[in-house]
C-alpha positions in Angstrom: 7.8 267.4 31.1 6.7 265.4 34.2 7.7 261.8 34.1 5.1 259.8 32.2 3.1 262.9 31.3 3.3 265.2 28.2 3.0 268.9 28.8 -0.2 270.3 27.2 -0.7 274.0 26.6 -4.3 275.1 26.3 -4.7 278.5 24.6 -8.2 280.1 24.8 -9.6 283.4 25.8 -12.6 281.8 27.4 -12.0 281.6 31.2 -14.5 278.7 31.6 -12.5 276.5 29.2 -9.2 277.5 30.9 -10.7 276.3 34.2 -12.4 273.2 32.9 -9.7 271.6 30.8 -6.9 271.5 33.4 -9.3 269.7 35.8 -10.5 267.3 33.1 -7.0 266.4 31.8 -4.8 266.6 34.9 -4.6 262.9 35.4 -2.9 262.3 32.0 -1.2 265.6 31.1 0.7 268.4 32.7 -1.7 271.2 31.7 -0.6 274.8 31.2 -3.0 277.6 30.2 -2.7 280.9 28.3 -5.5 283.3 27.5 -3.9 284.7 24.3 -1.4 283.9 21.6 1.1 286.4 23.1 0.9 284.7 26.5 1.4 281.3 24.8 4.5 282.6 23.1 5.9 283.8 26.4 5.4 280.3 27.9 7.2 278.7 25.0 10.2 281.0 25.8 10.4 279.6 29.3 9.9 275.8 28.9 9.4 272.9 26.6 5.9 272.1 25.5 5.0 268.9 23.8 1.3 269.6 22.8 -0.5 272.8 22.2 -4.3 273.1 21.8 -5.3 276.5 20.6 -8.8 278.0 20.0 -9.2 279.5 16.5 -11.3 282.5 17.6 -9.0 284.7 19.8 -8.4 288.5 19.7 -5.1 289.9 18.2 -3.8 286.4 17.2 -5.9 283.6 15.8 -5.3 280.0 16.7 -4.1 279.3 13.1 -1.6 282.2 13.4 -0.3 280.9 16.7 0.1 277.3 15.5 1.9 278.6 12.4 4.3 280.4 14.7 4.7 277.2 16.8 5.4 275.2 13.6 8.2 277.7 12.7 9.9 278.0 16.1 9.0 274.7 17.8 8.4 272.2 15.0 8.5 269.2 17.3 5.5 270.4 19.3 2.2 268.6 18.3 -0.3 271.3 17.2 -4.1 270.9 17.7 -6.9 273.4 16.9 -10.3 273.9 18.5 -12.9 275.3 16.2 -16.6 275.7 15.7 -18.5 274.0 12.8 -19.0 277.4 11.2 -15.3 277.8 10.8 -14.6 274.8 8.7 -12.9 276.8 5.9 -10.5 278.1 8.5 -9.8 274.5 9.5 -8.7 273.7 6.0 -6.5 276.8 6.1 -5.0 275.6 9.4 -4.1 272.3 8.0 -2.4 273.9 5.0 -0.6 276.7 6.9 0.3 275.3 10.3 -0.1 271.6 9.6 -2.2 270.8 12.6 -2.2 267.2 13.9 -6.0 267.2 14.6 -8.8 269.7 14.9 -11.5 269.4 17.6 -15.0 270.8 17.1 -16.7 272.8 19.9 -18.5 271.8 21.9 -16.3 268.7 22.3 -17.2 265.2 23.7 -14.9 264.4 26.6 -14.1 260.9 25.4 -13.2 262.1 21.9 -11.1 265.0 23.2 -9.2 262.6 25.5 -8.6 260.1 22.7 -7.4 262.8 20.3 -4.9 264.2 22.9 -3.7 260.7 23.8 -3.1 260.0 20.1 -1.2 263.3 19.8 0.9 262.4 22.9 1.7 258.9 21.6 2.7 260.4 18.2 5.0 263.0 19.9 6.7 260.4 22.0 7.2 258.1 19.0 8.6 260.9 16.9 10.9 261.9 19.7 12.1 258.4 20.2 12.7 258.0 16.5 14.7 261.3 16.5 16.7 260.1 19.5 17.5 256.8 17.7 18.4 258.7 14.5 20.8 261.0 16.5 22.3 258.0 18.2 22.7 256.2 14.9 24.4 259.3 13.4 26.7 259.5 16.5 27.5 255.8 16.1 28.3 256.3 12.4 30.6 259.2 13.2 32.4 257.2 15.9 32.6 254.2 13.4 34.0 256.5 10.7 36.6 257.9 13.2 37.6 254.4 14.2 37.9 253.3 10.6 40.0 256.4 9.8 42.3 255.7 12.8 42.6 252.0 11.8 43.2 253.0 8.2 46.1 255.3 9.3 47.4 252.5 11.6 47.3 250.0 8.7 49.0 252.4 6.4 51.7 253.1 8.9 52.1 249.3 9.5 52.3 248.7 5.7 54.9 251.5 5.4 57.0 249.9 8.2 56.7 246.5 6.5 57.7 247.9 3.2 60.7 249.6 5.0 61.6 246.3 6.7 61.4 244.5 3.4 64.1 246.9 2.0 66.3 246.9 5.1 69.1 244.6 6.1 68.1 243.4 9.6 71.7 243.1 10.8 73.3 246.4 9.7 70.2 248.6 9.3 71.2 249.7 5.9 69.3 248.9 2.7 69.3 245.3 1.5 69.7 244.1 -2.1 66.0 244.7 -2.9 66.1 248.2 -1.6 69.3 249.0 -3.4 68.1 247.5 -6.7 65.0 249.8 -6.6 67.1 252.8 -5.7 69.6 252.1 -8.5 66.7 251.8 -11.0 65.2 255.1 -10.0 68.6 256.9 -10.1 69.4 255.5 -13.6 65.9 256.6 -14.8 66.6 260.1 -13.4 70.1 260.1 -15.1 68.5 259.2 -18.4 66.0 262.0 -18.1 68.2 264.8 -16.8 71.6 263.6 -18.0 73.0 264.0 -14.5 76.0 262.0 -13.4 75.6 259.2 -10.9 78.2 256.9 -9.4 77.9 253.3 -8.1 80.5 251.8 -5.7 81.0 248.2 -4.8 82.7 247.5 -1.5 84.0 244.1 -0.3 85.5 243.3 3.1 88.9 241.7 2.7 89.5 238.3 4.4 86.0 238.2 5.8 86.0 234.4 5.7 89.1 234.3 8.0 87.2 236.7 10.4 84.3 234.3 10.5 86.6 231.3 11.1 88.5 233.0 13.9 85.8 234.9 15.6 82.8 232.8 14.5 79.6 234.4 13.2 79.0 236.8 16.1 82.4 238.3 15.4 81.7 238.5 11.7 78.4 240.2 12.4 80.1 242.8 14.6 82.5 243.6 11.8 79.6 243.9 9.3 77.8 246.3 11.6 81.0 248.4 12.2 81.8 248.6 8.5 78.2 249.7 7.7 78.4 252.4 10.4 81.7 253.6 9.2 80.5 253.8 5.6 77.3 255.7 6.7 79.4 258.3 8.5 81.4 259.0 5.4 78.5 259.5 3.1 76.6 262.7 2.2 72.9 263.0 3.0 72.0 262.4 -0.7 74.1 259.2 -0.9 72.9 255.7 0.0 74.5 252.5 1.1 73.2 249.0 1.2 74.4 245.4 1.9 73.9 243.4 -1.2 75.6 240.2 -0.2 77.4 238.5 2.7 80.3 240.9 3.0 79.5 243.1 0.0 78.2 246.7 0.2 77.0 249.0 -2.5 77.1 252.8 -2.6 74.9 255.1 -4.8 76.1 258.7 -5.1 73.8 260.9 -7.2 75.1 264.0 -9.0 78.6 262.6 -8.7 81.0 261.9 -11.5 83.5 259.1 -11.5 
């Protein structure tokens, strides 16, 4: 389509009409011509056409048949039919079968013909603009859904990390009292259901107050970290350790008798 002009295909087997209409409409439309329905179909295969104006009385393929084909294969194209007054019943058939935008009686009045084609062009441009806006809206909705999905995953991961931090002792990296209490409750429930043994161990660091007095809190913290690391190394993968007090640790050993 030329900038500012819709492409109009005139289909008629009358050479006079094919010569007259391009000269008459060239200022407002890019006019193409075809002398038969077959020739029009070949043009549709090579380029986009915004408006098609077809004569009803043509050999081999009538205007209604051509416009019905256009409706099926190029539904965005505005379809117009030229017809004589004696063919009014066929006009009704055209409206029902090919859903023509307008029909034009022969012989036409130039001003009426131009106004009808202008109206068809405006309608085409409006529908195309609406379709573009609809596609843009769909794309924006898809992008928004993607962003929401990403943000939801990020929030879920952040919540998981917060939950993990809420159950973790920040100094030693092992479970804190809350985490251990939840874990003990689950293991005791499991023991009650399956009658499996479970062992709980309480570990207290001897003379920890003296360590804090002599080496201050940084020294005490280093001892706590070292003890937690040593206990972790001695556990199985199914066991758990947590710090439940200042210098107190707890061990849970599932499937383990006393």
